[in-house]
Backbone bond lengths (Angstrom), bond angles and torsions (degrees), N, CA, C in turn:
res aa  C-N    CA-C-N  psi(-1)  N-CA   C-N-CA  omega(-1)  CA-C   N-CA-C  phi
1 M - - - 1.450 - - 1.492 106.70 -
2 C 1.338 116.31 134.52 1.452 121.52 178.36 1.492 112.14 -105.01
3 Y 1.307 115.41 116.20 1.498 120.56 -177.71 1.476 111.09 -86.89
4 S 1.305 116.73 153.75 1.432 120.68 172.57 1.543 108.21 -81.25
5 A 1.316 117.96 152.40 1.486 122.13 -172.34 1.457 110.88 -127.24
6 R 1.299 116.05 151.06 1.477 122.82 177.94 1.526 106.85 -116.52
7 L 1.378 116.59 137.13 1.368 124.98 177.93 1.515 110.78 -107.20
8 Y 1.334 116.81 128.61 1.484 119.32 -179.27 1.529 109.07 -150.62
9 N 1.302 114.81 165.40 1.485 119.22 173.77 1.479 109.64 -103.96
10 C 1.369 117.04 136.53 1.451 121.18 179.32 1.514 113.36 -57.64
11 A 1.283 119.01 132.77 1.443 125.28 -174.35 1.577 110.14 -64.63
12 R 1.313 120.21 -22.45 1.434 122.52 179.77 1.554 114.07 -99.76
13 C 1.379 117.11 -54.19 1.455 116.41 -174.00 1.563 112.79 -104.35
14 Q 1.286 116.34 1.25 1.497 124.33 176.65 1.502 113.84 63.09
15 Q 1.377 118.34 18.60 1.450 122.37 179.23 1.589 104.79 -73.30
16 Q 1.366 115.02 142.75 1.454 116.71 174.26 1.474 110.78 -75.82
17 V 1.375 117.02 134.13 1.414 122.18 -176.79 1.533 108.93 -127.27
18 M 1.354 116.35 144.30 1.432 122.92 175.07 1.532 107.04 -118.12
19 I 1.337 115.16 127.45 1.410 119.71 -178.89 1.577 109.09 -131.82
20 C 1.367 116.95 136.02 1.410 122.42 -178.44 1.520 109.71 -79.71
21 S 1.314 115.52 160.61 1.507 118.37 -177.45 1.556 109.84 -64.72
22 H 1.352 118.48 -24.11 1.476 119.10 179.54 1.483 112.41 -71.19
23 C 1.361 118.31 -33.49 1.472 122.45 -179.77 1.544 112.12 -90.56
24 D 1.297 117.14 -18.21 1.410 119.30 -172.89 1.470 114.90 -72.31
25 R 1.358 114.41 118.15 1.514 121.06 175.80 1.499 108.17 -125.12
26 G 1.265 119.43 34.59 1.481 122.08 -177.55 1.480 111.16 81.71
27 N 1.327 119.57 29.46 1.408 122.13 179.48 1.520 113.16 -64.17
28 I 1.398 113.85 143.72 1.379 119.79 176.38 1.499 111.47 -124.08
29 Y 1.372 118.29 -5.70 1.422 121.91 -175.65 1.549 108.50 -115.06
30 C 1.343 117.08 164.54 1.477 121.20 179.73 1.529 106.03 -86.16
31 P 1.327 116.22 166.74 1.508 120.60 -177.53 1.488 112.87 -78.40
32 D 1.388 123.07 7.21 1.386 129.97 -172.55 1.560 111.47 -87.40
33 G 1.282 119.49 4.74 1.446 122.55 179.06 1.555 114.97 102.15
34 C 1.248 119.07 7.56 1.488 120.07 -178.38 1.491 110.31 -66.73
35 S 1.355 125.78 -27.45 1.430 125.70 178.95 1.444 108.36 -66.83
36 E 1.341 122.11 -44.48 1.464 124.24 -176.48 1.554 108.32 -67.28
37 Q 1.343 117.18 -40.54 1.524 120.66 -179.14 1.547 107.66 -64.89
38 S 1.369 116.63 -41.50 1.492 119.76 -174.68 1.505 105.35 -68.10
39 R 1.343 119.23 -45.31 1.445 122.14 -178.08 1.538 111.70 -58.24
40 S 1.321 115.71 -42.63 1.445 123.79 177.69 1.498 111.22 -60.06
41 E 1.370 118.34 -46.91 1.445 122.66 -179.49 1.524 109.57 -64.90
42 K 1.307 119.06 -40.40 1.485 121.16 176.89 1.486 112.63 -64.21
43 Q 1.278 115.92 -39.26 1.501 118.50 -179.81 1.541 110.01 -67.41
44 K 1.367 118.05 -36.65 1.450 121.73 178.06 1.518 109.42 -66.00
45 E 1.345 115.53 -43.54 1.495 118.08 177.60 1.512 114.83 -60.09
46 A 1.376 114.59 -39.47 1.494 120.22 179.79 1.548 108.63 -69.25
47 A 1.378 117.62 -38.52 1.423 118.83 177.82 1.530 112.82 -63.93
48 Q 1.369 116.46 -38.14 1.404 121.26 -179.36 1.572 108.24 -69.80
49 R 1.304 118.82 -41.52 1.520 121.33 174.53 1.451 109.92 -56.55
50 Y 1.435 119.71 -46.55 1.413 121.14 -178.81 1.486 114.32 -65.87
51 Q 1.363 116.45 -37.43 1.472 121.34 -179.74 1.529 109.49 -68.14
52 S 1.326 121.19 -22.96 1.382 120.90 -177.21 1.598 110.59 -92.24
53 S 1.295 116.74 -7.44 1.479 119.67 174.97 1.485 110.83 -80.32
54 P 1.342 119.34 155.75 1.490 123.17 -177.94 1.531 112.21 -57.10
55 N 1.334 115.74 -46.55 1.464 118.36 177.28 1.560 113.49 -63.44
56 G 1.208 117.62 -37.84 1.479 122.08 177.03 1.503 111.11 -64.53
57 R 1.363 115.87 -47.74 1.455 119.18 176.76 1.486 114.41 -53.88
58 R 1.367 113.69 -46.16 1.494 119.39 -173.85 1.508 106.52 -67.24
59 L 1.324 121.52 -45.89 1.440 122.89 -178.82 1.572 113.20 -63.89
60 H 1.422 112.72 -36.25 1.430 113.97 177.61 1.539 112.56 -67.22
61 A 1.239 115.73 -39.19 1.519 122.90 179.57 1.523 106.86 -63.88
62 K 1.281 119.55 -40.91 1.447 123.54 179.97 1.581 107.77 -61.36
63 R 1.366 115.32 -52.22 1.432 121.61 -176.86 1.530 112.08 -61.55
64 Q 1.363 117.11 -37.65 1.431 122.09 176.55 1.546 109.13 -65.64
65 Q 1.285 121.22 -41.19 1.391 124.83 -179.22 1.519 112.80 -63.03
66 Q 1.353 114.42 -39.66 1.437 120.05 175.16 1.473 113.53 -67.33
67 Y 1.324 119.70 -35.23 1.417 125.43 179.87 1.570 107.88 -67.90
68 R 1.394 118.13 -45.81 1.381 119.07 179.52 1.555 112.01 -62.79
69 Q 1.298 114.75 -35.30 1.498 120.30 179.66 1.493 108.17 -62.14
70 R 1.401 117.34 -43.83 1.480 121.79 -179.59 1.549 109.99 -63.27
71 Q 1.341 114.82 -38.55 1.473 118.55 -179.19 1.462 110.76 -68.00
72 R 1.302 122.60 -33.91 1.506 123.60 178.02 1.494 111.07 -69.54
73 E 1.347 117.61 -26.15 1.458 120.97 -179.77 1.503 113.36 -78.65
74 K 1.271 119.17 -12.62 1.467 123.18 178.19 1.509 108.05 -78.15
75 V 1.313 115.46 124.64 1.475 120.18 -172.91 1.528 109.41 -111.90
76 T 1.350 120.32 -44.40 1.375 124.95 -178.00 1.517 115.16 -85.56
77 H 1.245 120.76 148.77 1.446 123.35 170.61 1.507 109.36 -122.79
78 Q 1.276 115.68 148.65 1.433 122.76 175.39 1.467 110.79 -91.42
79 G 1.350 116.71 151.03 1.435 118.37 179.41 1.553 112.85 -76.91
80 S 1.250 118.63 168.66 1.429 122.29 179.96 1.564 110.62 -68.27
81 P 1.325 118.71 146.13 1.441 118.04 176.58 1.524 110.80 -68.38
82 D 1.306 116.16 151.83 1.466 120.39 -179.43 1.547 110.53 -69.37
83 L 1.266 121.14 132.49 1.439 125.62 178.54 1.427 109.19 -82.27
84 I 1.343 117.83 146.60 1.492 122.33 173.88 1.501 106.90 -69.80
85 A 1.281 119.75 131.78 1.451 124.64 179.78 1.498 113.23 -57.93
86 Y 1.322 117.58 137.53 1.470 124.57 178.19 1.465 117.81 61.06
87 D 1.309 119.61 6.73 1.467 120.45 169.29 1.534 113.53 -80.62
88 L 1.278 116.71 124.47 1.461 120.82 177.92 1.520 112.58 -88.89
89 L 1.381 114.97 -37.32 1.446 119.76 179.70 1.428 110.59 -132.71
90 F 1.373 120.28 145.39 1.421 120.55 172.48 1.566 108.34 -88.25
91 S 1.362 109.88 136.14 1.531 112.44 -176.95 1.491 103.85 -107.02
92 E 1.356 109.76 141.31 1.514 116.14 174.56 1.476 105.44 -124.42
93 Q 1.326 112.13 138.84 1.415 120.85 179.50 1.562 106.83 -83.32
94 K 1.339 115.45 123.89 1.473 122.57 -177.97 1.552 107.62 -114.88
95 E 1.222 115.49 125.59 1.456 119.27 178.19 1.505 109.86 -83.10
96 V 1.271 117.57 118.35 1.437 122.43 -179.68 1.459 111.05 -101.46
97 I 1.304 118.57 123.85 1.430 123.44 -178.88 1.605 104.48 -106.57
98 I 1.311 111.54 118.74 1.512 115.25 176.51 1.456 105.20 -109.76
99 R 1.334 112.66 120.38 1.457 122.57 179.87 1.521 109.05 -108.61
100 S 1.288 114.20 116.80 1.436 120.02 -176.58 1.579 106.87 -76.79
101 K 1.326 112.86 139.31 1.479 122.19 176.23 1.571 106.89 -70.33
102 I 1.240 118.23 122.21 1.466 123.41 178.34 1.531 107.28 -87.89
103 P 1.279 118.81 119.34 1.472 117.25 176.90 1.546 107.15 -72.10
104 F 1.351 113.39 142.26 1.442 116.83 -175.18 1.517 116.11 -77.42
105 F 1.374 117.36 -7.55 1.407 117.96 172.48 1.531 109.48 -140.07
106 T 1.380 114.70 121.57 1.396 117.57 174.16 1.490 110.63 -127.71
107 K 1.332 120.58 154.38 1.466 123.08 -177.12 1.428 115.79 -62.60
108 I 1.355 113.65 -29.72 1.528 118.45 -174.27 1.559 109.55 -79.72
109 K 1.353 114.76 -50.56 1.449 118.70 -172.61 1.457 116.21 -97.53
110 G 1.405 119.40 -22.83 1.404 123.46 -171.28 1.514 109.05 86.48
111 I 1.276 116.18 -143.01 1.482 119.94 -179.16 1.502 112.09 -90.25
112 I 1.330 116.07 130.99 1.519 120.81 -175.73 1.485 107.92 -124.55
113 C 1.363 116.12 150.52 1.444 122.74 174.75 1.519 112.93 -69.44
114 H 1.307 119.00 135.70 1.477 121.04 -179.63 1.546 108.51 -75.37
115 F 1.327 120.30 -15.72 1.399 121.72 -177.83 1.527 117.73 -89.22
116 C 1.328 110.70 -44.25 1.445 118.91 -175.95 1.553 114.70 -116.41
117 G 1.333 117.99 -19.34 1.480 120.55 179.39 1.478 112.93 87.15
118 R 1.331 120.38 5.69 1.418 123.42 177.66 1.597 114.23 -67.21
119 Q 1.278 115.56 147.62 1.487 116.59 175.01 1.487 109.44 -75.24
120 C 1.374 117.49 139.37 1.462 121.90 -179.94 1.470 110.40 -123.16
121 S 1.350 112.75 164.02 1.455 120.96 176.12 1.467 109.57 -61.59
122 E 1.307 119.44 154.35 1.472 120.09 179.70 1.580 109.84 -83.26
123 L 1.310 117.21 -7.76 1.512 119.33 174.72 1.512 107.16 -83.04
124 L 1.293 118.94 119.43 1.457 127.81 -175.61 1.540 110.52 -100.18
125 R 1.372 113.30 142.30 1.439 119.12 173.22 1.591 107.08 -100.83
126 W 1.329 116.98 155.36 1.434 121.44 173.26 1.511 109.74 -111.62
127 S 1.300 117.26 -9.06 1.462 119.16 179.74 1.570 108.84 -121.51
128 F 1.332 112.28 175.40 1.457 120.08 -178.80 1.494 108.83 -77.42
129 L 1.357 116.11 157.50 1.458 121.35 168.68 1.488 107.73 -84.53
130 H 1.327 117.70 132.79 1.506 122.46 178.57 1.523 107.33 -97.68
131 R 1.311 113.20 125.56 1.437 122.38 -173.09 1.535 109.82 -98.85
132 Q 1.320 115.19 128.02 1.515 118.80 174.34 1.518 107.76 -134.57
133 N 1.341 112.04 127.66 1.487 118.50 178.47 1.517 112.14 57.76
134 G 1.312 120.88 32.18 1.427 121.94 -179.83 1.512 116.98 82.28
135 L 1.380 115.52 -4.04 1.448 121.36 179.60 1.555 109.64 -101.88
136 A 1.238 117.13 142.43 1.514 121.86 177.75 1.510 106.76 -90.50
137 L 1.282 114.09 124.70 1.537 117.50 174.90 1.519 107.04 -120.77
138 A 1.354 113.24 129.12 1.503 116.27 -178.58 1.505 106.54 -79.54
139 V 1.379 116.15 142.41 1.444 124.70 178.83 1.494 108.37 -85.08
140 S 1.272 119.16 127.53 1.455 119.88 179.41 1.532 108.82 -93.88
141 A 1.349 115.71 135.75 1.446 120.04 -179.12 1.429 111.70 -80.36
142 L 1.453 114.69 133.74 1.429 118.81 -175.49 1.465 110.16 -101.06
């Protein structure tokens, strides 16, 4: 089955993205994690706005006072952990995920969705599909 596809630029990194009608849920970000990064940035901005408000400052001061009180109540200290002999650096295994950029047009497959990899029609949309009663209706440009 050949799905229609929408072409758009990611709202964060401006990368061109192709998405099939099956995967399209009003996406504005690329599949490379821009949505998570954008959400994180917006949450930090909201937290900073709240911290600068009078109510936020008051509650933050109260929370810090409680934290300092808990720290004063701690009496015992644990010793340092034993270091492994002759180790200069601790090594951590980090899993690296390399995601190859899938070109949206190849001679073999034609146009493919960047999200699921399905083959799409070569006719591209610039706008969203509007859904009514469970049926997808394409919007015609006037």
